[in-house]
N, C-alpha and C positions, 0 to 999 in steps of 0.2 A: 850343972845342966844335966837333964835326964838323957840317958843314952838308950836308943832303941836298936835291938839286934834283929836283923832280917836274915834268916837262914836261907841261902840260895842252894838248891840241889845241884848235883854234878851236871855240868853242861859241857858240850863239845862242839866246836865249830870246824867246818871243813871248807877251805877256799875253793870256789868253783873253778872248773877248767873249761877250756874251749870245747873239748870232746874227750870221750873216754879213752881215745887212743893217742891223745896229745899231752905233753907235759907242760904246755904253755898255760898259765893260769890267767883267768879273766878278772880275778880280784885285783883292785876294788871297783872295777867297772860294774860288776854284779855283786850282790851281797853274799856273804858266806852262808853256808848251810849249818844250822844249829840243831843239835840233838839234846833232848833233856832226859835224864834218868827217871825223873818223877813223872807220874801221870796225873798229877793234880791239875785241875782245870785252870787255875790262875797262872800256873807256870806254863802250861802248853799254850794258852792264849797269848801270854807275853812273848814267848819264843816265836809264835806265828807272825807277830808283827815284824820281827826282824827280817823276814823273807820278802817284805814288801817295801823296803827302803830304796832310796835312790841317791845319787850324788855322793856328797860327803858322809851321809849317814850309812853308807856301805862300809866305812872303815870300822874296824873292830872296836877302837876306843870310843867312837860315837855310839856303836851298837850296845856296848856295855852301859853307857849312860842312859840310852832309851830303855834298856831292860830294867835297870834300877828304878827309873821313874815309873814304869808300868807296874812293877811288882809292889812298889810303895803305894801306888794308887789303888791297886786291887786289894791290898791288905790294910788300907786306911792308915798308912803310916806316913810320917813327915819325910820329905826327901832329904837325903844327906846334904849338908850345907855346901859340900865341895863337888857335888855331882856335875855342876855346870863347867867345872874346870876340865872335865873329861873332853868336852867339846872344844873349849877355847885353847886347850893345849895343842891340838892338832894343827890348826892353821898357822901359827907362828913357826912351828917346827918345819912344815913343808913349804910354806909360802914366803917366809921372811917377814911376814907381818904387814906388808904394804897393801893398801886398798887396791891398787892397780893389779898387783899379783893375784890377790884374791879374786878380783873380777875376771882375770884371764883364766883362772882355774875354774870359776863358775861357768865360763863360756865352754870350756872343753867338756866339763861334766854334763852340762845341759844338752850339748850336741849329742853326746853319747846317749843321753836319756831319750832324745827324739829318735835317733837312728836304731836303737836297740829295743827289743821286746823284753821287758823285765817282768812278765807275768809270773806270779809265784807258781811253783810246780808242786804237785802232790808227790808222795813217796814213790808211787808207781811210775811216775814220769822219769825218775832218776835212772830207770833201767832202759829207757828209750835211747836210740842213737842220737847223740847230741848234734852230730853233723846235720841230720835231717831237721832238728829243732832250729838250728841257725838259719837254714834255708827258709823254714816257715816264718821265722821272725822277719827276715828280709822281705818276704812276700807280703806280710801284714803291713809293714812300713810302706811298701810301694802302693798298697791299696788305699792308703789315706789320701783324701783329696788335697790338692795343692792349696786350696783356701784354708784348710785346717792346719796344714804344715806351716803356712804363713802366720796363722794365729799363734801357734806355739813359738815360732821364732820371734814374733813381736813381743810376746809375754816375756820371753827370755831376755830380750834387749831391755825391756822396761825394768825387769828385776835388776839387771846389771847397773842401769842408770840410777835406780833408787838406792842401790848399795853404795855407789860412789858418792851420792849426795847425802848419805846418812839418813835417808827418809824411808827406811824399810818398814813395810807394814806386815803384820802377822809374825809368824815364826818360820824358821828354816824347815822344821819338821812338817808343819801344815802346808807350806808352799810346795815342798817337794812332793808330798802325797797328792795334793790337788793337781799338780802338773801331771802326775802319773794317771790320776783318775780321768782327767780331761783327755789325755792321749789315748787311754784305753777306750773311752767312749767314742772318740773319732774313728776307732777301728772296729767298733762293735757292730754286729749284724743288725741288732735291734735299731740302733741309731741310723744305719744306712738304709734300712727298710722304711724309715719315716714313722716309727712308732712314737718317737718323741724328738724334740729338738732342744738345743742348748744355746743360750746367749749369755755372755759375761757382761754384767752391768758395768759400764765405764771401764771395760777391760780389766776388771778386778777378779782375781781368782777366788775371792772371798764372798762374792755375791753372784748367784746364777739365776737367770730366768729360764724356766723349763716349761715347754709346751707339750702336754700329753695329747697326742693326736689319734691314738688308737686305744680303744678299750674293748672288752668282750663284745663281739657283734650281736650276741643274743641278749644283751642287757638293755634296760630302758635308757641308761645313760648314753649308749651308742645312738639310739634314736633321737635323743635330745641334742646330741652334737650335730646330727644331720639337720635338725630344725634350726639350730643356732647358725649353721652355715647359710641357710636360706634367709634368715632374718637379719643377720649382722655381717655376713661374709667371713665369720670366724668359725673355725672348725676344731678348736682345741681348748683345753683347760690350762690356764696359765698359773704356774706355781713359782714362788720365789723361795730360794734356798740360801740361807746365810750361814757362813762358816766362821768359827772363832779361831784364834791362834792356837787353841788347845786341840783342834782337830788333828788326827782322827781319834783322839782319846775321849772326846765329847761329841755328841751328835750335832748335825746341823739343825738350824731352826727352819722348818718348812711351813708355808702357809699358801692357801689358795688366794689368788689375786682376782681372777675373773674366770667364769661368770659366778653369780651367786648360786650356791648349791645348798640344797636341803638333804638331810640324811648323809650317808657315806662317811659318817664319823667326822664331819666337818663342823667345827665349833664356831661360836660367835667371833667375828673378825677374820675368819678364814683359817684359823689354826686347825690342825688335824689330830684327832685322838688316836694315837698309836703308841704302844709301849716301846716299840723300836726306836722312836724319836726321843725317848727320855734317857737320862743318864743310867737309870736302873736297867733298861732293856737294850741299851746300845752296846755294840761290840766294835772295836777298832778294825776288825777284819771285814766289816760290811763295806761293800763298794757303793759308790754313788748310784751306779746303774741299778744295783740290786734294790736300793732304797726307792728309786723311781718306779721300778716294776712292782714293788710291794705296795706303794701308795696307789697305783693304778688298780691293783687287785682289791685293795681295801675299799676304795670308792665303790666298786661294783658290788662287793660283798655287803656293804652297808646300804645298798639300794639308793645310791646317790641320784638325785634328779636336779636338773637345771631349773631354776625358778623363772618362769616367764610371766609377764603381766597379762591379766585378762583370763577368762575361763578357757580351759582346754588348750592353754599355751598359745593363744591367738595373738598375743602382743609381743613386745620386746622383752629382753631380759630384765628381771626385776633389779631394783636397787641402783645406787650410784656409788661413787668412790668412797662415800662416808661409811657404808656398811662393812666393807672389808678394808682394814688398815693394819699396819705393822703393830701399832700400839695396842689396839684392841685384840689382835691375835695373840700377842705376847701375854696380855693380862689373862685372857681366857685359858691359855695353855698353862700358865702358872697355877691357876685355880684347879685345873684338871689334875696336874701333877700332885698337888697337895691332897686332893681327894683320894687318889689312887695310892699314895704313900701311906695313907691311913687305912684304907679298906682293901688294898691289893687290886690286882688285875684279874679279870675273868679270862680263863683260857678255854676256848671252845673245843668241843670234841674233834678228834682227827678227821672224822667223816665230814665235818663242816668246813674243813680247810684251815 
């Protein structure tokens, strides 16, 4: 059997503490801080992922597994056959291997996730007073609506039941990250100001319906949304976002559901032409909110317009359910990716945004 050697540069991790004046460590409630000797992009990107983990992935043994997988992916190398044992070795050791014990552990970890703010910090943030940071985290948690707290709790209970039944969907890595993304969105100023809204389809973390309600007020698309409100009582662009179990290492699939849009880099079926949404242009460091904001900006930049029937936009919105569908969107996006893999992507000048 052929052996592949992956050389990993010197890495150092430091368990986080409650404050710089306290000896009480918060690890593994929060992830350890990693430092890399190498400045190679693939290494720094891989290390950055480790600061965004939650729950069981905060444990060093799981973080090593995540690091190995990401480095193998970035260097197009096969994963070591025993890498999954890094994850499975932790649970029997700490939990005795029973499903009930695992579920109880998940309860404790997920409650910590809901109550604590685990936003990744920049290097400059390390010099701030951590006591003040803890107070800010508590305030952020208190600012979350009770409705959204109830949603997070319901999702946590659903995950626990699915685990006990042996019907878990997705992966631990994807589920933990999506829970964090949803929690951060509920605390986001943009979300609270009504720039967009989120709805989980059938309470699934892996399928989101997103309504864009605010775009550049100087854009024609903004005027079209006002007209849409007058004609149909709808004042938003409905997007559908699907996540795979490989998230956040692969991008979500995003498509427009309603209304029918011309321009704005929207393809046949509702797919969106953005390099960011392809494997080549995606980074696991991107947040869901950042993707939503980028899509909104791309629609405006591409001069997107809502298609109305009749001249001068006098009628209703064009098209029915048949024009935009998941199957058509996936097919057109697949063709788009093949074209750009062959010809590359056009990068506009900085002055063009």
